[in-house]
mmCIF file of the N, C-alpha and C atoms, coordinates in Angstrom:
data_MODEL
# 
_entry.id   MODEL 
# 
loop_
_atom_site.group_PDB 
_atom_site.id 
_atom_site.type_symbol 
_atom_site.label_atom_id 
_atom_site.label_alt_id 
_atom_site.label_comp_id 
_atom_site.label_asym_id 
_atom_site.label_entity_id 
_atom_site.label_seq_id 
_atom_site.pdbx_PDB_ins_code 
_atom_site.Cartn_x 
_atom_site.Cartn_y 
_atom_site.Cartn_z 
_atom_site.occupancy 
_atom_site.B_iso_or_equiv 
_atom_site.pdbx_formal_charge 
_atom_site.auth_seq_id 
_atom_site.auth_comp_id 
_atom_site.auth_asym_id 
_atom_site.auth_atom_id 
_atom_site.pdbx_PDB_model_num 
ATOM 1   N N  . MET A 1 1  ? 4.253   28.149  -16.981 1.00 0.00 ? 1  MET A N  1 
ATOM 2   C CA . MET A 1 1  ? 4.375   26.908  -17.775 1.00 0.00 ? 1  MET A CA 1 
ATOM 3   C C  . MET A 1 1  ? 4.052   25.669  -16.981 1.00 0.00 ? 1  MET A C  1 
ATOM 4   N N  . SER A 1 2  ? 3.118   24.889  -17.114 1.00 0.00 ? 2  SER A N  1 
ATOM 5   C CA . SER A 1 2  ? 2.746   23.651  -16.327 1.00 0.00 ? 2  SER A CA 1 
ATOM 6   C C  . SER A 1 2  ? 3.300   22.505  -16.840 1.00 0.00 ? 2  SER A C  1 
ATOM 7   N N  . LYS A 1 3  ? 3.579   21.622  -15.807 1.00 0.00 ? 3  LYS A N  1 
ATOM 8   C CA . LYS A 1 3  ? 4.086   20.332  -16.140 1.00 0.00 ? 3  LYS A CA 1 
ATOM 9   C C  . LYS A 1 3  ? 3.014   19.419  -16.563 1.00 0.00 ? 3  LYS A C  1 
ATOM 10  N N  . LYS A 1 4  ? 3.261   18.532  -17.618 1.00 0.00 ? 4  LYS A N  1 
ATOM 11  C CA . LYS A 1 4  ? 2.334   17.697  -17.953 1.00 0.00 ? 4  LYS A CA 1 
ATOM 12  C C  . LYS A 1 4  ? 2.361   16.431  -17.149 1.00 0.00 ? 4  LYS A C  1 
ATOM 13  N N  . ASN A 1 5  ? 1.263   15.968  -16.838 1.00 0.00 ? 5  ASN A N  1 
ATOM 14  C CA . ASN A 1 5  ? 1.144   14.735  -15.931 1.00 0.00 ? 5  ASN A CA 1 
ATOM 15  C C  . ASN A 1 5  ? 1.447   13.521  -16.772 1.00 0.00 ? 5  ASN A C  1 
ATOM 16  N N  . LYS A 1 6  ? 2.280   12.614  -16.226 1.00 0.00 ? 6  LYS A N  1 
ATOM 17  C CA . LYS A 1 6  ? 2.483   11.361  -16.991 1.00 0.00 ? 6  LYS A CA 1 
ATOM 18  C C  . LYS A 1 6  ? 1.946   10.132  -16.066 1.00 0.00 ? 6  LYS A C  1 
ATOM 19  N N  . ASP A 1 7  ? 1.598   9.155   -16.834 1.00 0.00 ? 7  ASP A N  1 
ATOM 20  C CA . ASP A 1 7  ? 1.003   7.914   -16.360 1.00 0.00 ? 7  ASP A CA 1 
ATOM 21  C C  . ASP A 1 7  ? 1.991   7.118   -15.778 1.00 0.00 ? 7  ASP A C  1 
ATOM 22  N N  . ILE A 1 8  ? 1.778   6.462   -14.585 1.00 0.00 ? 8  ILE A N  1 
ATOM 23  C CA . ILE A 1 8  ? 2.632   5.714   -13.849 1.00 0.00 ? 8  ILE A CA 1 
ATOM 24  C C  . ILE A 1 8  ? 1.982   4.382   -13.452 1.00 0.00 ? 8  ILE A C  1 
ATOM 25  N N  . GLU A 1 9  ? 2.604   3.321   -13.874 1.00 0.00 ? 9  GLU A N  1 
ATOM 26  C CA . GLU A 1 9  ? 2.033   2.013   -13.614 1.00 0.00 ? 9  GLU A CA 1 
ATOM 27  C C  . GLU A 1 9  ? 2.326   1.501   -12.298 1.00 0.00 ? 9  GLU A C  1 
ATOM 28  N N  . VAL A 1 10 ? 1.338   1.147   -11.362 1.00 0.00 ? 10 VAL A N  1 
ATOM 29  C CA . VAL A 1 10 ? 1.582   0.729   -10.121 1.00 0.00 ? 10 VAL A CA 1 
ATOM 30  C C  . VAL A 1 10 ? 1.052   -0.802  -10.038 1.00 0.00 ? 10 VAL A C  1 
ATOM 31  N N  . ARG A 1 11 ? 1.863   -1.654  -9.700  1.00 0.00 ? 11 ARG A N  1 
ATOM 32  C CA . ARG A 1 11 ? 1.632   -3.106  -9.555  1.00 0.00 ? 11 ARG A CA 1 
ATOM 33  C C  . ARG A 1 11 ? 1.187   -3.401  -8.190  1.00 0.00 ? 11 ARG A C  1 
ATOM 34  N N  . VAL A 1 12 ? 0.260   -4.250  -7.954  1.00 0.00 ? 12 VAL A N  1 
ATOM 35  C CA . VAL A 1 12 ? 0.036   -4.892  -6.773  1.00 0.00 ? 12 VAL A CA 1 
ATOM 36  C C  . VAL A 1 12 ? 0.337   -6.386  -6.816  1.00 0.00 ? 12 VAL A C  1 
ATOM 37  N N  . GLU A 1 13 ? 1.321   -6.762  -5.722  1.00 0.00 ? 13 GLU A N  1 
ATOM 38  C CA . GLU A 1 13 ? 1.609   -8.110  -5.736  1.00 0.00 ? 13 GLU A CA 1 
ATOM 39  C C  . GLU A 1 13 ? 1.098   -8.803  -4.269  1.00 0.00 ? 13 GLU A C  1 
ATOM 40  N N  . GLU A 1 14 ? 0.389   -9.797  -4.209  1.00 0.00 ? 14 GLU A N  1 
ATOM 41  C CA . GLU A 1 14 ? -0.013  -10.326 -3.075  1.00 0.00 ? 14 GLU A CA 1 
ATOM 42  C C  . GLU A 1 14 ? 1.019   -11.454 -2.571  1.00 0.00 ? 14 GLU A C  1 
ATOM 43  N N  . THR A 1 15 ? 1.377   -11.217 -1.134  1.00 0.00 ? 15 THR A N  1 
ATOM 44  C CA . THR A 1 15 ? 2.211   -12.203 -0.607  1.00 0.00 ? 15 THR A CA 1 
ATOM 45  C C  . THR A 1 15 ? 1.522   -12.663 0.571   1.00 0.00 ? 15 THR A C  1 
ATOM 46  N N  . LYS A 1 16 ? 2.154   -13.626 1.368   1.00 0.00 ? 16 LYS A N  1 
ATOM 47  C CA . LYS A 1 16 ? 1.823   -14.014 2.731   1.00 0.00 ? 16 LYS A CA 1 
ATOM 48  C C  . LYS A 1 16 ? 3.070   -13.720 3.739   1.00 0.00 ? 16 LYS A C  1 
ATOM 49  N N  . ARG A 1 17 ? 2.620   -13.262 4.843   1.00 0.00 ? 17 ARG A N  1 
ATOM 50  C CA . ARG A 1 17 ? 3.700   -12.920 5.874   1.00 0.00 ? 17 ARG A CA 1 
ATOM 51  C C  . ARG A 1 17 ? 3.168   -13.509 7.350   1.00 0.00 ? 17 ARG A C  1 
ATOM 52  N N  . THR A 1 18 ? 4.131   -14.152 7.977   1.00 0.00 ? 18 THR A N  1 
ATOM 53  C CA . THR A 1 18 ? 3.824   -14.853 9.272   1.00 0.00 ? 18 THR A CA 1 
ATOM 54  C C  . THR A 1 18 ? 4.321   -13.833 10.392  1.00 0.00 ? 18 THR A C  1 
ATOM 55  N N  . ILE A 1 19 ? 3.498   -13.297 11.323  1.00 0.00 ? 19 ILE A N  1 
ATOM 56  C CA . ILE A 1 19 ? 4.000   -12.350 12.261  1.00 0.00 ? 19 ILE A CA 1 
ATOM 57  C C  . ILE A 1 19 ? 3.438   -12.867 13.686  1.00 0.00 ? 19 ILE A C  1 
ATOM 58  N N  . LYS A 1 20 ? 4.311   -13.190 14.450  1.00 0.00 ? 20 LYS A N  1 
ATOM 59  C CA . LYS A 1 20 ? 4.095   -13.774 15.845  1.00 0.00 ? 20 LYS A CA 1 
ATOM 60  C C  . LYS A 1 20 ? 3.143   -14.955 15.616  1.00 0.00 ? 20 LYS A C  1 
ATOM 61  N N  . GLY A 1 21 ? 3.562   -15.870 14.725  1.00 0.00 ? 21 GLY A N  1 
ATOM 62  C CA . GLY A 1 21 ? 2.667   -17.206 14.557  1.00 0.00 ? 21 GLY A CA 1 
ATOM 63  C C  . GLY A 1 21 ? 1.336   -16.882 13.819  1.00 0.00 ? 21 GLY A C  1 
ATOM 64  N N  . THR A 1 22 ? 1.043   -15.763 13.335  1.00 0.00 ? 22 THR A N  1 
ATOM 65  C CA . THR A 1 22 ? -0.200  -15.517 12.676  1.00 0.00 ? 22 THR A CA 1 
ATOM 66  C C  . THR A 1 22 ? 0.118   -15.233 11.296  1.00 0.00 ? 22 THR A C  1 
ATOM 67  N N  . ASP A 1 23 ? -0.619  -15.811 10.466  1.00 0.00 ? 23 ASP A N  1 
ATOM 68  C CA . ASP A 1 23 ? -0.412  -15.657 8.791   1.00 0.00 ? 23 ASP A CA 1 
ATOM 69  C C  . ASP A 1 23 ? -1.333  -14.393 8.449   1.00 0.00 ? 23 ASP A C  1 
ATOM 70  N N  . TYR A 1 24 ? -0.711  -13.461 7.637   1.00 0.00 ? 24 TYR A N  1 
ATOM 71  C CA . TYR A 1 24 ? -1.413  -12.363 7.094   1.00 0.00 ? 24 TYR A CA 1 
ATOM 72  C C  . TYR A 1 24 ? -1.247  -12.340 5.570   1.00 0.00 ? 24 TYR A C  1 
ATOM 73  N N  . THR A 1 25 ? -2.195  -11.752 4.979   1.00 0.00 ? 25 THR A N  1 
ATOM 74  C CA . THR A 1 25 ? -2.126  -11.513 3.503   1.00 0.00 ? 25 THR A CA 1 
ATOM 75  C C  . THR A 1 25 ? -1.611  -10.056 3.408   1.00 0.00 ? 25 THR A C  1 
ATOM 76  N N  . VAL A 1 26 ? -0.562  -9.760  2.547   1.00 0.00 ? 26 VAL A N  1 
ATOM 77  C CA . VAL A 1 26 ? 0.056   -8.565  2.444   1.00 0.00 ? 26 VAL A CA 1 
ATOM 78  C C  . VAL A 1 26 ? 0.106   -8.270  0.816   1.00 0.00 ? 26 VAL A C  1 
ATOM 79  N N  . ASN A 1 27 ? -0.521  -7.065  0.555   1.00 0.00 ? 27 ASN A N  1 
ATOM 80  C CA . ASN A 1 27 ? -0.389  -6.641  -0.799  1.00 0.00 ? 27 ASN A CA 1 
ATOM 81  C C  . ASN A 1 27 ? 0.699   -5.551  -0.846  1.00 0.00 ? 27 ASN A C  1 
ATOM 82  N N  . GLN A 1 28 ? 1.635   -5.676  -1.758  1.00 0.00 ? 28 GLN A N  1 
ATOM 83  C CA . GLN A 1 28 ? 2.712   -4.746  -1.867  1.00 0.00 ? 28 GLN A CA 1 
ATOM 84  C C  . GLN A 1 28 ? 2.501   -3.853  -3.143  1.00 0.00 ? 28 GLN A C  1 
ATOM 85  N N  . LEU A 1 29 ? 2.606   -2.675  -3.049  1.00 0.00 ? 29 LEU A N  1 
ATOM 86  C CA . LEU A 1 29 ? 2.409   -1.643  -4.132  1.00 0.00 ? 29 LEU A CA 1 
ATOM 87  C C  . LEU A 1 29 ? 3.850   -1.316  -4.689  1.00 0.00 ? 29 LEU A C  1 
ATOM 88  N N  . LEU A 1 30 ? 3.934   -1.570  -5.997  1.00 0.00 ? 30 LEU A N  1 
ATOM 89  C CA . LEU A 1 30 ? 5.328   -1.415  -6.679  1.00 0.00 ? 30 LEU A CA 1 
ATOM 90  C C  . LEU A 1 30 ? 5.219   -0.515  -7.748  1.00 0.00 ? 30 LEU A C  1 
ATOM 91  N N  . ILE A 1 31 ? 6.273   0.367   -7.963  1.00 0.00 ? 31 ILE A N  1 
ATOM 92  C CA . ILE A 1 31 ? 6.430   1.124   -9.049  1.00 0.00 ? 31 ILE A CA 1 
ATOM 93  C C  . ILE A 1 31 ? 7.699   0.718   -9.624  1.00 0.00 ? 31 ILE A C  1 
ATOM 94  N N  . GLY A 1 32 ? 7.695   0.029   -10.792 1.00 0.00 ? 32 GLY A N  1 
ATOM 95  C CA . GLY A 1 32 ? 8.889   -0.482  -11.266 1.00 0.00 ? 32 GLY A CA 1 
ATOM 96  C C  . GLY A 1 32 ? 9.253   -1.741  -10.335 1.00 0.00 ? 32 GLY A C  1 
ATOM 97  N N  . LYS A 1 33 ? 10.596  -1.560  -9.796  1.00 0.00 ? 33 LYS A N  1 
ATOM 98  C CA . LYS A 1 33 ? 11.009  -2.657  -8.781  1.00 0.00 ? 33 LYS A CA 1 
ATOM 99  C C  . LYS A 1 33 ? 10.994  -2.048  -7.502  1.00 0.00 ? 33 LYS A C  1 
ATOM 100 N N  . LYS A 1 34 ? 10.683  -0.829  -7.316  1.00 0.00 ? 34 LYS A N  1 
ATOM 101 C CA . LYS A 1 34 ? 10.613  -0.094  -6.000  1.00 0.00 ? 34 LYS A CA 1 
ATOM 102 C C  . LYS A 1 34 ? 9.205   -0.284  -5.445  1.00 0.00 ? 34 LYS A C  1 
ATOM 103 N N  . MET A 1 35 ? 9.296   -0.852  -4.116  1.00 0.00 ? 35 MET A N  1 
ATOM 104 C CA . MET A 1 35 ? 8.114   -1.019  -3.196  1.00 0.00 ? 35 MET A CA 1 
ATOM 105 C C  . MET A 1 35 ? 7.785   0.288   -2.588  1.00 0.00 ? 35 MET A C  1 
ATOM 106 N N  . ILE A 1 36 ? 6.503   0.836   -2.743  1.00 0.00 ? 36 ILE A N  1 
ATOM 107 C CA . ILE A 1 36 ? 6.204   2.053   -2.290  1.00 0.00 ? 36 ILE A CA 1 
ATOM 108 C C  . ILE A 1 36 ? 5.551   1.957   -0.942  1.00 0.00 ? 36 ILE A C  1 
ATOM 109 N N  . GLY A 1 37 ? 4.694   0.777   -0.685  1.00 0.00 ? 37 GLY A N  1 
ATOM 110 C CA . GLY A 1 37 ? 3.847   0.741   0.318   1.00 0.00 ? 37 GLY A CA 1 
ATOM 111 C C  . GLY A 1 37 ? 3.259   -0.827  0.479   1.00 0.00 ? 37 GLY A C  1 
ATOM 112 N N  . GLU A 1 38 ? 2.577   -1.147  1.697   1.00 0.00 ? 38 GLU A N  1 
ATOM 113 C CA . GLU A 1 38 ? 2.027   -2.339  1.820   1.00 0.00 ? 38 GLU A CA 1 
ATOM 114 C C  . GLU A 1 38 ? 0.799   -2.165  2.393   1.00 0.00 ? 38 GLU A C  1 
ATOM 115 N N  . VAL A 1 39 ? -0.209  -3.166  2.176   1.00 0.00 ? 39 VAL A N  1 
ATOM 116 C CA . VAL A 1 39 ? -1.469  -3.154  2.813   1.00 0.00 ? 39 VAL A CA 1 
ATOM 117 C C  . VAL A 1 39 ? -1.675  -4.650  3.364   1.00 0.00 ? 39 VAL A C  1 
ATOM 118 N N  . MET A 1 40 ? -1.749  -4.686  4.710   1.00 0.00 ? 40 MET A N  1 
ATOM 119 C CA . MET A 1 40 ? -1.772  -6.103  5.410   1.00 0.00 ? 40 MET A CA 1 
ATOM 120 C C  . MET A 1 40 ? -3.406  -6.204  5.790   1.00 0.00 ? 40 MET A C  1 
ATOM 121 N N  . THR A 1 41 ? -3.771  -7.249  5.608   1.00 0.00 ? 41 THR A N  1 
ATOM 122 C CA . THR A 1 41 ? -5.211  -7.678  5.884   1.00 0.00 ? 41 THR A CA 1 
ATOM 123 C C  . THR A 1 41 ? -5.125  -8.341  7.280   1.00 0.00 ? 41 THR A C  1 
ATOM 124 N N  . VAL A 1 42 ? -5.833  -7.471  8.283   1.00 0.00 ? 42 VAL A N  1 
ATOM 125 C CA . VAL A 1 42 ? -5.761  -7.990  9.588   1.00 0.00 ? 42 VAL A CA 1 
ATOM 126 C C  . VAL A 1 42 ? -7.113  -8.861  9.983   1.00 0.00 ? 42 VAL A C  1 
ATOM 127 N N  . GLY A 1 43 ? -8.178  -8.419  9.365   1.00 0.00 ? 43 GLY A N  1 
ATOM 128 C CA . GLY A 1 43 ? -9.482  -9.033  9.697   1.00 0.00 ? 43 GLY A CA 1 
ATOM 129 C C  . GLY A 1 43 ? -10.255 -9.006  8.328   1.00 0.00 ? 43 GLY A C  1 
ATOM 130 N N  . PRO A 1 44 ? -11.526 -9.445  8.388   1.00 0.00 ? 44 PRO A N  1 
ATOM 131 C CA . PRO A 1 44 ? -12.366 -9.502  7.245   1.00 0.00 ? 44 PRO A CA 1 
ATOM 132 C C  . PRO A 1 44 ? -12.631 -7.992  6.680   1.00 0.00 ? 44 PRO A C  1 
ATOM 133 N N  . LYS A 1 45 ? -12.712 -7.033  7.607   1.00 0.00 ? 45 LYS A N  1 
ATOM 134 C CA . LYS A 1 45 ? -12.925 -5.637  7.258   1.00 0.00 ? 45 LYS A CA 1 
ATOM 135 C C  . LYS A 1 45 ? -12.044 -4.777  7.640   1.00 0.00 ? 45 LYS A C  1 
ATOM 136 N N  . GLU A 1 46 ? -10.907 -5.086  7.916   1.00 0.00 ? 46 GLU A N  1 
ATOM 137 C CA . GLU A 1 46 ? -9.675  -4.357  8.461   1.00 0.00 ? 46 GLU A CA 1 
ATOM 138 C C  . GLU A 1 46 ? -8.424  -4.524  7.817   1.00 0.00 ? 46 GLU A C  1 
ATOM 139 N N  . HIS A 1 47 ? -7.865  -3.503  7.201   1.00 0.00 ? 47 HIS A N  1 
ATOM 140 C CA . HIS A 1 47 ? -6.772  -3.422  6.436   1.00 0.00 ? 47 HIS A CA 1 
ATOM 141 C C  . HIS A 1 47 ? -5.768  -2.334  6.877   1.00 0.00 ? 47 HIS A C  1 
ATOM 142 N N  . GLU A 1 48 ? -4.521  -2.610  7.320   1.00 0.00 ? 48 GLU A N  1 
ATOM 143 C CA . GLU A 1 48 ? -3.561  -1.684  7.633   1.00 0.00 ? 48 GLU A CA 1 
ATOM 144 C C  . GLU A 1 48 ? -2.673  -1.302  6.467   1.00 0.00 ? 48 GLU A C  1 
ATOM 145 N N  . ALA A 1 49 ? -2.534  0.007   6.280   1.00 0.00 ? 49 ALA A N  1 
ATOM 146 C CA . ALA A 1 49 ? -1.642  0.712   5.289   1.00 0.00 ? 49 ALA A CA 1 
ATOM 147 C C  . ALA A 1 49 ? -0.328  1.133   5.872   1.00 0.00 ? 49 ALA A C  1 
ATOM 148 N N  . PHE A 1 50 ? 0.743   0.747   5.028   1.00 0.00 ? 50 PHE A N  1 
ATOM 149 C CA . PHE A 1 50 ? 1.984   1.301   5.383   1.00 0.00 ? 50 PHE A CA 1 
ATOM 150 C C  . PHE A 1 50 ? 2.713   1.871   4.286   1.00 0.00 ? 50 PHE A C  1 
ATOM 151 N N  . LEU A 1 51 ? 3.323   2.984   4.700   1.00 0.00 ? 51 LEU A N  1 
ATOM 152 C CA . LEU A 1 51 ? 4.270   3.713   3.567   1.00 0.00 ? 51 LEU A CA 1 
ATOM 153 C C  . LEU A 1 51 ? 5.571   3.643   4.078   1.00 0.00 ? 51 LEU A C  1 
ATOM 154 N N  . GLY A 1 52 ? 6.418   2.688   3.622   1.00 0.00 ? 52 GLY A N  1 
ATOM 155 C CA . GLY A 1 52 ? 7.692   2.612   4.360   1.00 0.00 ? 52 GLY A CA 1 
ATOM 156 C C  . GLY A 1 52 ? 7.450   2.069   5.803   1.00 0.00 ? 52 GLY A C  1 
ATOM 157 N N  . GLU A 1 53 ? 8.083   2.665   6.711   1.00 0.00 ? 53 GLU A N  1 
ATOM 158 C CA . GLU A 1 53 ? 7.834   2.227   8.075   1.00 0.00 ? 53 GLU A CA 1 
ATOM 159 C C  . GLU A 1 53 ? 6.704   3.044   8.729   1.00 0.00 ? 53 GLU A C  1 
ATOM 160 N N  . GLU A 1 54 ? 6.161   3.953   7.915   1.00 0.00 ? 54 GLU A N  1 
ATOM 161 C CA . GLU A 1 54 ? 5.117   4.795   8.596   1.00 0.00 ? 54 GLU A CA 1 
ATOM 162 C C  . GLU A 1 54 ? 3.672   3.987   8.475   1.00 0.00 ? 54 GLU A C  1 
ATOM 163 N N  . ASP A 1 55 ? 2.937   3.859   9.587   1.00 0.00 ? 55 ASP A N  1 
ATOM 164 C CA . ASP A 1 55 ? 1.766   3.199   9.611   1.00 0.00 ? 55 ASP A CA 1 
ATOM 165 C C  . ASP A 1 55 ? 0.644   4.344   9.321   1.00 0.00 ? 55 ASP A C  1 
ATOM 166 N N  . LEU A 1 56 ? -0.108  4.126   8.269   1.00 0.00 ? 56 LEU A N  1 
ATOM 167 C CA . LEU A 1 56 ? -1.121  5.227   7.721   1.00 0.00 ? 56 LEU A CA 1 
ATOM 168 C C  . LEU A 1 56 ? -2.515  4.864   8.332   1.00 0.00 ? 56 LEU A C  1 
ATOM 169 N N  . GLY A 1 57 ? -2.704  3.847   9.178   1.00 0.00 ? 57 GLY A N  1 
ATOM 170 C CA . GLY A 1 57 ? -3.901  3.659   9.898   1.00 0.00 ? 57 GLY A CA 1 
ATOM 171 C C  . GLY A 1 57 ? -4.768  2.382   9.091   1.00 0.00 ? 57 GLY A C  1 
ATOM 172 N N  . ALA A 1 58 ? -5.852  2.195   9.661   1.00 0.00 ? 58 ALA A N  1 
ATOM 173 C CA . ALA A 1 58 ? -6.729  1.115   9.347   1.00 0.00 ? 58 ALA A CA 1 
ATOM 174 C C  . ALA A 1 58 ? -7.831  1.519   8.455   1.00 0.00 ? 58 ALA A C  1 
ATOM 175 N N  . TYR A 1 59 ? -8.183  0.679   7.432   1.00 0.00 ? 59 TYR A N  1 
ATOM 176 C CA . TYR A 1 59 ? -9.242  1.001   6.371   1.00 0.00 ? 59 TYR A CA 1 
ATOM 177 C C  . TYR A 1 59 ? -10.072 -0.132  6.223   1.00 0.00 ? 59 TYR A C  1 
ATOM 178 N N  . LYS A 1 60 ? -11.336 0.056   5.714   1.00 0.00 ? 60 LYS A N  1 
ATOM 179 C CA . LYS A 1 60 ? -12.316 -1.029  5.613   1.00 0.00 ? 60 LYS A CA 1 
ATOM 180 C C  . LYS A 1 60 ? -12.174 -1.720  4.504   1.00 0.00 ? 60 LYS A C  1 
ATOM 181 N N  . THR A 1 61 ? -11.433 -1.338  3.413   1.00 0.00 ? 61 THR A N  1 
ATOM 182 C CA . THR A 1 61 ? -11.294 -2.073  2.000   1.00 0.00 ? 61 THR A CA 1 
ATOM 183 C C  . THR A 1 61 ? -9.809  -1.925  1.681   1.00 0.00 ? 61 THR A C  1 
ATOM 184 N N  . VAL A 1 62 ? -9.391  -2.879  0.908   1.00 0.00 ? 62 VAL A N  1 
ATOM 185 C CA . VAL A 1 62 ? -8.035  -2.846  0.305   1.00 0.00 ? 62 VAL A CA 1 
ATOM 186 C C  . VAL A 1 62 ? -7.893  -1.547  -0.551  1.00 0.00 ? 62 VAL A C  1 
ATOM 187 N N  . GLU A 1 63 ? -8.875  -1.291  -1.332  1.00 0.00 ? 63 GLU A N  1 
ATOM 188 C CA . GLU A 1 63 ? -8.969  0.064   -2.216  1.00 0.00 ? 63 GLU A CA 1 
ATOM 189 C C  . GLU A 1 63 ? -8.680  1.098   -1.518  1.00 0.00 ? 63 GLU A C  1 
ATOM 190 N N  . LEU A 1 64 ? -9.412  1.411   -0.404  1.00 0.00 ? 64 LEU A N  1 
ATOM 191 C CA . LEU A 1 64 ? -9.149  2.575   0.418   1.00 0.00 ? 64 LEU A CA 1 
ATOM 192 C C  . LEU A 1 64 ? -7.788  2.677   0.877   1.00 0.00 ? 64 LEU A C  1 
ATOM 193 N N  . ALA A 1 65 ? -7.184  1.579   1.391   1.00 0.00 ? 65 ALA A N  1 
ATOM 194 C CA . ALA A 1 65 ? -5.835  1.507   1.854   1.00 0.00 ? 65 ALA A CA 1 
ATOM 195 C C  . ALA A 1 65 ? -5.010  1.934   0.847   1.00 0.00 ? 65 ALA A C  1 
ATOM 196 N N  . VAL A 1 66 ? -5.098  1.370   -0.314  1.00 0.00 ? 66 VAL A N  1 
ATOM 197 C CA . VAL A 1 66 ? -4.328  1.566   -1.547  1.00 0.00 ? 66 VAL A CA 1 
ATOM 198 C C  . VAL A 1 66 ? -4.269  2.969   -1.975  1.00 0.00 ? 66 VAL A C  1 
ATOM 199 N N  . GLU A 1 67 ? -5.390  3.618   -1.910  1.00 0.00 ? 67 GLU A N  1 
ATOM 200 C CA . GLU A 1 67 ? -5.646  4.909   -2.223  1.00 0.00 ? 67 GLU A CA 1 
ATOM 201 C C  . GLU A 1 67 ? -4.853  5.890   -1.203  1.00 0.00 ? 67 GLU A C  1 
ATOM 202 N N  . ALA A 1 68 ? -4.904  5.636   -0.085  1.00 0.00 ? 68 ALA A N  1 
ATOM 203 C CA . ALA A 1 68 ? -4.173  6.313   1.067   1.00 0.00 ? 68 ALA A CA 1 
ATOM 204 C C  . ALA A 1 68 ? -2.612  6.279   0.767   1.00 0.00 ? 68 ALA A C  1 
ATOM 205 N N  . ILE A 1 69 ? -2.159  5.150   0.518   1.00 0.00 ? 69 ILE A N  1 
ATOM 206 C CA . ILE A 1 69 ? -0.856  5.091   0.224   1.00 0.00 ? 69 ILE A CA 1 
ATOM 207 C C  . ILE A 1 69 ? -0.421  5.826   -1.074  1.00 0.00 ? 69 ILE A C  1 
ATOM 208 N N  . LEU A 1 70 ? -1.128  5.896   -2.027  1.00 0.00 ? 70 LEU A N  1 
ATOM 209 C CA . LEU A 1 70 ? -0.875  6.403   -3.258  1.00 0.00 ? 70 LEU A CA 1 
ATOM 210 C C  . LEU A 1 70 ? -0.752  8.148   -3.002  1.00 0.00 ? 70 LEU A C  1 
ATOM 211 N N  . MET A 1 71 ? -1.774  8.431   -2.262  1.00 0.00 ? 71 MET A N  1 
ATOM 212 C CA . MET A 1 71 ? -1.901  9.953   -1.838  1.00 0.00 ? 71 MET A CA 1 
ATOM 213 C C  . MET A 1 71 ? -0.657  10.357  -1.126  1.00 0.00 ? 71 MET A C  1 
ATOM 214 N N  . GLN A 1 72 ? -0.290  9.582   -0.086  1.00 0.00 ? 72 GLN A N  1 
ATOM 215 C CA . GLN A 1 72 ? 0.801   9.988   0.643   1.00 0.00 ? 72 GLN A CA 1 
ATOM 216 C C  . GLN A 1 72 ? 2.126   9.962   -0.045  1.00 0.00 ? 72 GLN A C  1 
ATOM 217 N N  . HIS A 1 73 ? 2.230   8.774   -0.940  1.00 0.00 ? 73 HIS A N  1 
ATOM 218 C CA . HIS A 1 73 ? 3.431   8.756   -1.820  1.00 0.00 ? 73 HIS A CA 1 
ATOM 219 C C  . HIS A 1 73 ? 3.629   9.980   -2.767  1.00 0.00 ? 73 HIS A C  1 
ATOM 220 N N  . ASN A 1 74 ? 2.368   10.462  -3.330  1.00 0.00 ? 74 ASN A N  1 
ATOM 221 C CA . ASN A 1 74 ? 2.410   11.399  -4.154  1.00 0.00 ? 74 ASN A CA 1 
ATOM 222 C C  . ASN A 1 74 ? 2.721   12.795  -3.587  1.00 0.00 ? 74 ASN A C  1 
ATOM 223 N N  . LEU A 1 75 ? 2.381   13.039  -2.145  1.00 0.00 ? 75 LEU A N  1 
ATOM 224 C CA . LEU A 1 75 ? 2.739   14.137  -1.282  1.00 0.00 ? 75 LEU A CA 1 
ATOM 225 C C  . LEU A 1 75 ? 4.285   14.220  -1.137  1.00 0.00 ? 75 LEU A C  1 
ATOM 226 N N  . HIS A 1 76 ? 4.980   13.130  -0.975  1.00 0.00 ? 76 HIS A N  1 
ATOM 227 C CA . HIS A 1 76 ? 6.410   12.994  -0.597  1.00 0.00 ? 76 HIS A CA 1 
ATOM 228 C C  . HIS A 1 76 ? 7.169   13.005  -1.775  1.00 0.00 ? 76 HIS A C  1 
ATOM 229 N N  . ASP A 1 77 ? 6.661   12.758  -3.082  1.00 0.00 ? 77 ASP A N  1 
ATOM 230 C CA . ASP A 1 77 ? 7.452   12.722  -4.153  1.00 0.00 ? 77 ASP A CA 1 
ATOM 231 C C  . ASP A 1 77 ? 7.641   14.036  -4.886  1.00 0.00 ? 77 ASP A C  1 
# 
């Protein structure tokens, strides 16, 4: 007997964060009220993905970074 997949809504909220005097754009991925990951824009074509405290690496686009976070989140859930 297989489980039926259910749709889960993931929201992306953009915030600003200052780290060591430099301002960064941070996109937070949320399921309900729970934050599952963050994408920090480091440069014009460099985005760092974080799943909790785990650094998932650098990506060329925000979309690729979000995809990496969702894949890792699904593996751990």
